[in-house]
RODO-408398 format. One line per field, with one value per residue (C-alpha): residue number from 1; residue in three letters; x, y, z. Coordinates in nm, 2 decimals, always signed. Each point is the difference from the previous one (the first is absolute). Layout:
# RODO-408398
num <- c(NUM, ...)
residuo <- c(ALA, ...)
X <- c(X, ...)
Y <- c(Y, ...)
Z <- c(Z, ...)
//
This chain:
# RODO-408398
num <- c(1, 2, 3, 4, 5, 6, 7, 8, 9, 10, 11, 12, 13, 14, 15, 16, 17, 18, 19, 20, 21, 22, 23, 24, 25, 26, 27, 28, 29, 30, 31, 32, 33, 34, 35, 36, 37, 38, 39, 40, 41, 42, 43, 44, 45, 46, 47, 48, 49, 50, 51, 52, 53, 54, 55, 56, 57, 58, 59, 60, 61, 62, 63, 64, 65, 66, 67, 68, 69, 70, 71, 72, 73, 74, 75, 76, 77, 78, 79, 80, 81, 82, 83, 84, 85, 86, 87, 88, 89, 90, 91, 92, 93, 94, 95, 96, 97, 98, 99, 100, 101, 102, 103, 104, 105, 106, 107, 108, 109, 110, 111, 112, 113, 114, 115, 116, 117, 118, 119, 120, 121, 122, 123, 124, 125, 126, 127, 128, 129, 130, 131, 132, 133, 134, 135, 136, 137, 138, 139, 140, 141, 142, 143, 144, 145, 146, 147, 148, 149, 150, 151, 152, 153, 154, 155, 156, 157, 158, 159, 160, 161, 162, 163, 164, 165, 166, 167, 168, 169, 170, 171, 172, 173, 174, 175, 176, 177, 178, 179, 180, 181, 182, 183, 184, 185, 186, 187, 188, 189, 190, 191, 192, 193, 194, 195, 196, 197, 198, 199, 200, 201, 202, 203, 204, 205, 206, 207, 208, 209, 210, 211, 212, 213, 214, 215, 216, 217, 218, 219, 220, 221, 222, 223, 224, 225, 226, 227, 228, 229, 230, 231, 232, 233, 234, 235, 236, 237, 238, 239, 240, 241, 242, 243, 244, 245, 246, 247, 248, 249, 250, 251, 252, 253, 254, 255, 256, 257, 258, 259, 260, 261, 262, 263, 264, 265, 266, 267, 268, 269, 270, 271, 272, 273, 274, 275, 276, 277, 278, 279, 280, 281, 282, 283, 284, 285, 286, 287, 288, 289, 290, 291, 292, 293, 294, 295, 296, 297, 298, 299, 300, 301, 302, 303, 304, 305, 306, 307, 308, 309, 310, 311, 312, 313, 314, 315, 316, 317, 318, 319, 320, 321, 322, 323, 324, 325, 326, 327, 328, 329, 330, 331, 332, 333, 334, 335, 336, 337, 338, 339, 340, 341, 342, 343, 344, 345, 346, 347, 348, 349, 350, 351, 352, 353, 354, 355, 356, 357, 358, 359, 360, 361, 362, 363, 364, 365, 366, 367, 368, 369, 370, 371, 372, 373, 374, 375, 376, 377, 378, 379, 380, 381, 382, 383, 384, 385, 386, 387, 388, 389, 390, 391, 392, 393, 394, 395, 396, 397, 398, 399, 400, 401, 402, 403, 404, 405, 406, 407, 408, 409, 410, 411, 412, 413, 414, 415, 416, 417, 418, 419, 420, 421, 422, 423, 424, 425, 426, 427, 428, 429, 430, 431, 432, 433, 434, 435, 436, 437, 438, 439, 440, 441, 442, 443, 444, 445, 446, 447, 448, 449, 450, 451, 452, 453)
residuo <- c(MET, LYS, SER, VAL, ASN, VAL, VAL, LEU, LYS, ARG, LEU, TYR, PRO, SER, THR, LEU, ARG, GLY, GLN, ILE, ILE, LEU, MET, ILE, LEU, VAL, ALA, VAL, ILE, SER, VAL, ILE, VAL, VAL, GLY, ARG, ILE, ILE, GLU, PRO, LEU, ARG, GLU, THR, GLY, PRO, LEU, ALA, SER, ALA, ASP, LEU, ASP, LEU, MET, VAL, ASP, ARG, VAL, SER, LEU, ILE, ALA, GLN, VAL, MET, ALA, ARG, SER, ASP, GLU, ALA, GLU, ARG, SER, TRP, LEU, LEU, GLU, ARG, PHE, ALA, VAL, THR, GLY, LEU, GLU, LEU, ARG, VAL, VAL, ASP, ARG, PRO, ALA, LEU, ALA, THR, MET, ARG, ALA, MET, SER, ALA, ASP, GLY, TYR, ALA, PHE, GLU, ARG, TRP, VAL, PHE, TRP, LEU, PHE, PRO, PRO, ASP, ALA, TYR, PRO, ALA, SER, GLY, GLY, GLY, TRP, ASP, ILE, VAL, ASP, GLY, ARG, PRO, PHE, PHE, TRP, CYS, PRO, ILE, ASP, GLY, SER, THR, PHE, LEU, VAL, ALA, ARG, ASN, LEU, PRO, SER, MET, VAL, SER, THR, THR, ASP, PHE, SER, GLY, PRO, LEU, THR, TYR, TYR, LEU, LEU, ALA, PHE, ALA, THR, LEU, LEU, VAL, LEU, PHE, THR, VAL, TYR, ALA, ALA, GLN, ALA, LEU, ALA, ASN, PRO, LEU, ALA, ARG, ILE, VAL, ASP, GLU, LEU, ASP, ARG, SER, ASP, GLY, VAL, SER, LYS, ASP, THR, PRO, ILE, ALA, GLU, ARG, GLY, THR, VAL, GLU, ILE, VAL, ARG, LEU, ALA, LYS, ALA, LEU, ASN, GLY, MET, ARG, THR, ARG, ILE, ARG, SER, MET, VAL, ASP, MET, ARG, MET, ARG, MET, LEU, ARG, SER, VAL, SER, HIS, ASP, LEU, ARG, THR, PRO, LEU, THR, ARG, LEU, ARG, LEU, ARG, ALA, GLU, ARG, LEU, ASP, ASP, VAL, THR, THR, ARG, GLN, SER, MET, LEU, GLY, ASP, ILE, GLU, GLN, ILE, ASP, ALA, LEU, ILE, GLY, GLU, THR, LEU, ALA, TYR, LEU, ARG, THR, ASP, ALA, LEU, GLY, GLU, GLU, ALA, GLU, LYS, LEU, ASP, VAL, ALA, SER, LEU, LEU, GLN, THR, ILE, GLN, CYS, GLU, PHE, ALA, ASP, VAL, GLY, PHE, PRO, VAL, ARG, TYR, GLU, GLY, PRO, ASP, ARG, LEU, SER, ALA, VAL, CYS, ARG, PRO, ASN, ALA, LEU, THR, ARG, ALA, VAL, ASN, ASN, LEU, CYS, ASP, ASN, ALA, LEU, LYS, PHE, GLY, GLN, GLU, ALA, VAL, VAL, SER, LEU, VAL, PRO, ASN, GLY, SER, GLU, TYR, TRP, ILE, GLU, VAL, ALA, ASP, ASP, GLY, PRO, GLY, ILE, PRO, ALA, ASP, LYS, ARG, GLU, LEU, VAL, LEU, GLU, PRO, PHE, TYR, LYS, LEU, ASP, ALA, SER, ARG, GLY, PRO, ASN, SER, PRO, LYS, GLY, PHE, GLY, LEU, GLY, LEU, SER, ILE, VAL, ALA, ASP, ILE, VAL, ARG, ALA, HIS, GLY, GLY, THR, LEU, GLU, LEU, HIS, ASP, ARG, GLN, PRO, HIS, GLY, LEU, VAL, VAL, ARG, LEU, ARG, LEU, PRO, SER, LEU, GLY, ASN, ALA, SER, PRO, PRO, ASN, SER)
X <- c(+0.00, +0.28, +0.17, -0.32, -0.03, +0.36, -0.06, -0.32, +0.18, +0.27, -0.25, -0.20, +0.11, +0.17, -0.07, -0.32, -0.01, +0.04, -0.26, -0.25, +0.06, -0.04, -0.33, -0.13, +0.08, -0.17, -0.31, -0.01, +0.03, -0.26, -0.24, +0.05, -0.05, -0.31, -0.13, +0.01, -0.19, -0.27, -0.03, -0.23, -0.23, -0.05, -0.09, -0.23, +0.00, -0.18, +0.21, -0.11, -0.05, -0.12, +0.25, -0.04, +0.28, -0.18, -0.32, +0.20, +0.16, -0.35, -0.14, +0.30, -0.05, -0.37, +0.10, +0.23, -0.28, -0.25, +0.25, -0.06, -0.37, -0.31, -0.27, -0.21, +0.30, +0.11, -0.35, +0.02, +0.34, -0.13, -0.29, +0.22, +0.24, -0.27, -0.02, +0.34, -0.16, +0.21, -0.17, +0.14, -0.10, +0.11, +0.02, +0.13, +0.27, -0.23, -0.19, +0.34, +0.10, -0.33, +0.06, +0.36, -0.12, -0.22, +0.32, +0.16, -0.08, +0.00, +0.10, +0.35, +0.05, -0.08, +0.23, +0.28, -0.05, -0.01, +0.32, +0.18, -0.12, -0.06, -0.13, +0.27, -0.20, -0.03, -0.21, +0.15, +0.06, -0.30, -0.14, +0.04, -0.12, -0.19, -0.22, -0.38, -0.23, +0.28, +0.06, +0.27, -0.12, +0.17, -0.02, +0.15, +0.00, -0.20, +0.07, +0.08, -0.34, -0.14, +0.11, -0.09, -0.06, +0.00, -0.17, -0.10, +0.34, +0.09, +0.13, +0.38, +0.02, -0.17, +0.23, +0.32, +0.18, -0.06, +0.00, +0.31, +0.25, -0.16, +0.06, +0.36, +0.04, -0.15, +0.19, +0.32, -0.07, -0.10, +0.31, +0.24, -0.17, +0.04, +0.36, +0.10, -0.16, +0.17, +0.33, -0.01, -0.06, +0.27, +0.27, -0.05, -0.24, +0.12, +0.38, -0.04, -0.22, +0.27, +0.26, -0.21, -0.08, +0.36, +0.10, -0.29, +0.13, +0.35, +0.03, +0.38, -0.01, -0.14, +0.22, -0.04, -0.08, +0.09, -0.28, -0.07, +0.16, -0.24, -0.25, +0.06, +0.34, -0.13, -0.13, +0.32, +0.21, -0.22, +0.04, +0.37, +0.03, -0.21, +0.20, +0.32, -0.13, -0.10, +0.34, +0.17, -0.22, +0.05, +0.38, +0.00, -0.21, +0.22, +0.31, -0.14, -0.11, +0.35, +0.15, -0.23, +0.07, +0.37, +0.00, -0.23, +0.22, +0.33, -0.14, +0.00, +0.38, +0.04, -0.30, +0.16, +0.31, -0.20, -0.19, +0.33, +0.14, -0.32, +0.00, +0.35, -0.12, +0.00, -0.29, -0.30, -0.25, +0.20, +0.07, -0.37, -0.10, +0.25, -0.09, -0.37, +0.08, +0.22, -0.28, -0.25, +0.22, +0.07, -0.37, -0.07, +0.27, -0.15, -0.34, +0.13, +0.18, -0.31, -0.20, +0.25, +0.00, -0.19, -0.14, -0.33, +0.17, +0.29, -0.22, -0.18, -0.37, -0.14, -0.32, -0.05, -0.25, -0.04, -0.21, +0.29, +0.24, -0.20, -0.06, +0.38, +0.06, -0.26, +0.16, +0.34, -0.13, -0.20, +0.30, +0.18, -0.30, -0.16, -0.38, -0.05, -0.28, -0.11, -0.35, -0.09, -0.01, +0.22, +0.12, +0.02, +0.23, +0.15, +0.30, +0.22, +0.36, +0.00, +0.30, -0.12, -0.35, +0.13, +0.21, -0.31, -0.22, +0.28, +0.04, -0.37, -0.01, +0.30, -0.18, -0.32, +0.18, +0.19, -0.31, -0.25, -0.05, -0.08, +0.01, -0.25, +0.10, -0.29, -0.02, -0.32, -0.06, -0.19, -0.07, +0.29, +0.22, +0.07, +0.05, +0.26, -0.10, +0.20, -0.20, +0.11, -0.17, +0.23, -0.08, -0.03, +0.11, -0.20, -0.17, +0.18, +0.34, -0.05, +0.15, +0.30, +0.09, +0.07, +0.28, +0.35, +0.13, -0.33, -0.05, -0.33, +0.11, -0.13, -0.36, +0.02, +0.06, +0.29, +0.12, +0.00, +0.33, +0.19, +0.04, +0.17, -0.31, +0.10, -0.22, -0.31, +0.21, +0.16, -0.34, -0.15, +0.29, -0.04, -0.38, +0.06, +0.25, -0.27, -0.24, -0.22, -0.10, +0.03, -0.28, -0.03, -0.33, -0.13, -0.06, -0.29, -0.01, +0.36, +0.31, +0.12, -0.06, +0.26, -0.15, +0.22, -0.21, +0.19, -0.09, -0.15, +0.05, -0.15, -0.28, -0.02, -0.12, -0.24, +0.16, +0.04, -0.31)
Y <- c(+0.00, +0.23, -0.06, +0.07, +0.34, +0.08, -0.08, +0.21, +0.29, -0.02, -0.02, +0.30, +0.32, +0.25, +0.31, +0.20, -0.06, -0.38, -0.02, +0.19, -0.22, -0.31, +0.14, +0.06, -0.35, -0.14, +0.21, -0.13, -0.36, +0.06, +0.15, -0.29, -0.27, +0.17, +0.09, -0.36, -0.10, +0.27, -0.08, -0.31, +0.20, +0.26, -0.27, -0.23, +0.12, +0.29, +0.25, -0.13, +0.26, -0.01, -0.10, +0.26, -0.15, -0.33, +0.18, +0.19, -0.33, -0.15, +0.30, +0.00, -0.37, +0.05, +0.29, -0.24, -0.26, +0.27, +0.10, -0.34, -0.02, +0.13, +0.22, -0.28, -0.15, +0.33, +0.05, -0.35, +0.07, +0.33, -0.19, -0.27, +0.25, +0.21, -0.25, +0.13, +0.34, +0.19, +0.23, -0.09, +0.18, +0.00, +0.36, +0.18, +0.26, +0.31, -0.16, -0.08, +0.37, +0.11, -0.23, +0.13, +0.36, -0.08, -0.05, +0.33, +0.18, -0.09, -0.31, +0.14, -0.25, -0.30, +0.13, +0.04, -0.35, -0.14, +0.19, -0.12, -0.36, -0.08, -0.35, -0.24, -0.13, +0.23, -0.04, -0.06, +0.27, +0.22, -0.07, +0.21, +0.10, +0.30, +0.10, +0.03, +0.09, -0.07, -0.36, -0.14, -0.01, -0.25, -0.05, -0.25, +0.00, -0.28, +0.12, +0.33, +0.16, -0.17, -0.03, -0.21, +0.23, -0.11, +0.23, -0.03, -0.14, -0.01, +0.33, +0.02, +0.01, -0.34, -0.18, -0.19, +0.26, +0.25, -0.22, -0.20, +0.29, +0.20, -0.29, -0.01, +0.38, +0.02, -0.30, +0.14, +0.34, -0.14, -0.24, +0.28, +0.24, -0.25, -0.09, +0.36, +0.10, -0.27, +0.06, +0.38, -0.04, -0.26, +0.11, +0.38, +0.16, -0.18, +0.04, +0.36, +0.07, -0.16, +0.22, +0.32, -0.08, -0.04, +0.32, +0.19, -0.13, +0.14, +0.34, +0.05, -0.07, -0.35, -0.29, -0.11, -0.36, -0.15, -0.04, -0.36, -0.10, -0.26, -0.03, +0.03, +0.10, +0.36, +0.03, -0.14, +0.24, +0.29, -0.11, -0.03, +0.34, +0.16, -0.18, +0.12, +0.36, +0.00, -0.13, +0.27, +0.27, -0.13, -0.01, +0.36, +0.12, -0.18, +0.14, +0.36, -0.07, -0.11, +0.30, +0.24, -0.18, +0.02, +0.37, +0.09, -0.20, +0.15, +0.35, -0.05, +0.02, +0.34, +0.13, -0.10, +0.19, +0.31, -0.02, -0.01, +0.30, +0.20, -0.05, +0.17, +0.32, +0.31, +0.17, -0.13, +0.09, -0.16, -0.31, -0.05, +0.05, -0.26, -0.25, +0.04, -0.07, -0.30, -0.14, +0.04, -0.19, -0.27, -0.04, -0.03, -0.27, -0.18, +0.01, -0.11, -0.30, -0.09, +0.01, -0.21, -0.27, -0.32, -0.09, -0.12, -0.24, -0.12, -0.08, -0.33, +0.01, -0.15, -0.04, +0.24, +0.21, +0.32, +0.16, -0.06, +0.15, +0.32, +0.03, -0.02, +0.28, +0.21, -0.05, +0.09, +0.33, +0.06, -0.07, +0.30, +0.23, -0.02, +0.00, -0.33, -0.24, -0.34, -0.11, -0.36, -0.36, -0.16, -0.27, -0.05, -0.27, +0.06, -0.09, +0.30, +0.14, +0.15, +0.23, +0.14, +0.05, +0.17, +0.23, +0.09, +0.08, +0.20, +0.21, +0.07, +0.09, +0.23, +0.17, +0.03, +0.17, +0.23, +0.14, -0.04, +0.00, -0.37, -0.34, -0.28, -0.35, -0.23, -0.37, -0.10, -0.37, -0.01, -0.35, -0.13, +0.30, +0.23, +0.38, +0.20, +0.36, +0.29, +0.32, +0.36, +0.33, +0.20, +0.19, -0.32, -0.06, +0.13, -0.27, +0.09, -0.04, -0.34, -0.20, +0.23, -0.02, -0.37, +0.07, +0.02, +0.35, +0.17, +0.26, +0.16, +0.20, +0.33, -0.12, -0.12, +0.34, +0.26, -0.11, -0.37, -0.19, -0.06, -0.36, -0.17, -0.17, -0.36, -0.09, -0.10, -0.16, -0.23, -0.09, -0.06, -0.24, -0.20, -0.03, -0.12, -0.25, -0.14, -0.03, +0.28, +0.35, +0.35, +0.25, +0.36, +0.14, +0.32, +0.00, +0.21, +0.28, +0.03, -0.22, -0.30, -0.38, -0.23, -0.35, -0.31, -0.28, -0.33, -0.37, -0.16, -0.33, -0.10, +0.15, +0.31, +0.01, +0.27, +0.34, +0.11, +0.15)
Z <- c(+0.00, +0.08, -0.33, -0.18, +0.18, -0.10, -0.36, -0.01, +0.17, -0.27, -0.28, +0.14, -0.18, +0.22, -0.21, -0.04, -0.38, +0.04, +0.27, -0.21, -0.30, +0.22, +0.14, -0.35, -0.10, +0.31, -0.08, -0.36, +0.11, +0.26, -0.25, -0.24, +0.26, +0.16, -0.34, -0.11, +0.31, -0.06, -0.38, +0.04, +0.24, -0.28, -0.25, +0.20, +0.36, +0.18, -0.20, -0.33, -0.28, -0.35, -0.26, -0.27, -0.21, -0.03, -0.11, -0.27, -0.12, -0.04, -0.18, -0.24, -0.06, -0.08, -0.24, -0.19, -0.03, -0.12, -0.27, -0.15, +0.06, -0.17, +0.14, +0.16, +0.17, +0.14, +0.16, +0.14, +0.16, +0.15, +0.16, +0.14, +0.15, +0.16, +0.29, +0.12, +0.09, -0.25, -0.25, -0.34, -0.32, -0.36, -0.13, -0.31, +0.01, +0.03, +0.29, +0.17, -0.04, +0.16, +0.30, +0.05, -0.02, +0.30, +0.21, -0.09, +0.33, +0.37, +0.19, +0.08, +0.29, -0.22, -0.27, +0.25, +0.14, -0.36, -0.08, +0.31, -0.01, -0.37, -0.09, -0.11, -0.29, -0.30, -0.31, -0.35, -0.24, -0.05, +0.36, +0.31, +0.35, +0.14, +0.29, -0.05, +0.29, +0.24, -0.12, -0.23, -0.37, -0.24, -0.37, -0.24, -0.38, -0.17, -0.36, -0.16, +0.07, +0.31, +0.36, +0.30, +0.30, +0.36, +0.26, +0.36, +0.08, +0.38, +0.15, -0.01, +0.38, +0.02, -0.24, +0.04, -0.21, +0.29, +0.31, -0.11, -0.05, +0.28, +0.24, -0.09, +0.01, +0.34, +0.13, -0.13, +0.15, +0.34, +0.01, -0.09, +0.24, +0.29, -0.09, -0.05, +0.33, +0.20, -0.18, +0.04, +0.37, +0.06, -0.25, -0.01, +0.25, +0.32, -0.07, -0.10, +0.31, +0.22, -0.16, +0.03, +0.37, +0.08, -0.18, +0.18, +0.33, -0.07, +0.17, +0.02, +0.37, +0.05, -0.09, -0.36, -0.06, -0.34, -0.25, -0.06, -0.33, -0.12, -0.29, -0.37, -0.15, -0.05, +0.36, +0.14, -0.21, +0.13, +0.36, -0.04, -0.16, +0.28, +0.27, -0.16, -0.03, +0.37, +0.10, -0.20, +0.14, +0.36, -0.06, -0.13, +0.29, +0.26, -0.16, +0.02, +0.36, +0.09, -0.17, +0.19, +0.33, -0.06, -0.10, +0.30, +0.24, -0.14, +0.05, +0.37, +0.04, -0.17, +0.18, +0.33, -0.09, -0.10, +0.33, +0.20, -0.20, +0.03, +0.38, +0.02, -0.17, +0.22, -0.18, +0.18, -0.27, -0.27, +0.22, +0.07, -0.36, -0.12, +0.27, -0.09, -0.37, +0.10, +0.22, -0.28, -0.24, +0.26, +0.06, -0.37, -0.03, +0.29, -0.15, -0.34, +0.16, +0.19, -0.32, -0.18, +0.26, -0.10, +0.34, -0.15, -0.24, +0.22, +0.30, +0.03, +0.06, +0.32, +0.18, +0.29, +0.20, -0.20, +0.28, +0.25, -0.25, -0.04, +0.37, +0.05, -0.25, +0.17, +0.34, -0.12, -0.13, +0.31, +0.23, -0.15, +0.03, -0.34, -0.02, -0.18, +0.08, -0.12, -0.10, -0.10, +0.11, +0.26, -0.23, -0.37, -0.16, -0.34, -0.21, -0.06, +0.02, +0.35, -0.03, -0.33, +0.13, +0.31, -0.21, -0.21, +0.30, +0.17, -0.32, +0.00, +0.36, -0.05, -0.28, +0.20, +0.29, -0.23, -0.17, +0.27, +0.38, +0.05, -0.18, +0.03, -0.11, -0.08, -0.08, -0.19, -0.10, -0.33, -0.13, -0.21, +0.09, +0.29, +0.00, +0.19, +0.02, +0.13, +0.03, +0.08, +0.06, -0.24, -0.32, -0.21, -0.36, -0.30, -0.20, -0.32, +0.18, +0.16, -0.28, -0.02, +0.37, -0.03, -0.25, +0.14, +0.07, -0.07, +0.28, +0.09, +0.30, -0.13, -0.03, +0.36, +0.13, +0.00, +0.34, -0.07, +0.05, -0.32, -0.12, -0.30, -0.15, +0.09, +0.30, -0.19, -0.28, +0.25, +0.14, -0.35, -0.09, +0.33, -0.06, -0.36, +0.13, +0.22, -0.29, +0.13, -0.10, +0.15, +0.00, +0.11, +0.13, +0.16, +0.37, +0.14, +0.08, -0.12, -0.03, -0.19, +0.03, -0.15, -0.04, -0.06, -0.14, +0.06, -0.05, +0.31, +0.18, +0.33, +0.21, +0.22, +0.35, +0.11, +0.10, +0.35, +0.15)
//
């Protein structure tokens, strides 16, 4: 059995072109086999239809006999054939022309059916087909001046000339539709959806997982190309990160020398101005190094009590006199990176206390996720600027007030990166009557206990 599977796997085409050709061949074979099964049902079974070709052959045979008969014999043949239910008449050429003129207008549907599914049998030279009163009309020459005309033939839609090809057409269409649907889902839609989902999940912060390289040759080549591209992009980003970290770190040494030299200046005003500039540059370097750290990626995720973590952060701020309070359940278990999450909440609390008088840290269980909210009573952030403040080095200090402390525009960027690394989202909302609420929506695991009363 295993050897048979190996042989079949080797015979199965690995390219889209080969698989489509194989699918068409399977459809053709299926139509032939099923069609041969249905064929007897159309002849004698419940799907039986009138055989117009057989009728035409009989009329043509009678016309040939009449060509060798006298008037009395022709009348006898017409009487004998009347028992079949067909209307047979012997007419001259002007009468035939009059009958054909009756079919000049109307019956578009019947004419289309007749054109798409013409009878296989066709009269000899001088004969022909037409539509009269919505029914097939057939004439066959007897001699040079007279014709045998057959009227009241069965409607085209009730004959084997219509039901036979239509059965095969519908069967072929249905077979190809089913095969193409299954094939498109398995060979195209599912692999492409898997690739798109993985690319959508990539955010530059979370760890990239290789795209599965399986499927047809074309899908495998696409997955390999995307994996290679992501590897090159990640290498380029890492190289620039290392370069920035190196430059930022190397600036610390000359800044230290400048600080020592500035402290020896006798001019107090100049000394304080230089030391202030050096402190600002040193703070910028520190913020940049903090942003370039990969805490969210380098730290392993673990299951812990998020409520306890937030309460610890609140206590640390309260111990040094900052008005920070916690609202939420006593316990809530979740899988997260504790150091990165602590850093994110600390940044939010620092921002809240910089631009407001108090900070409120809230934990809200919400079905398949939990929310960490940090609210302040400051001036807030305009709605049209909320996307921009998440970008690195974008500063909005002026809109927060002229006396607001100056920052470097990295606090919310760090938080946004940590949240993305957790598979969550960051939202900014207004707080009533004034202030800002930063909401971290993170994946949940475990149950929360009721909050303290």
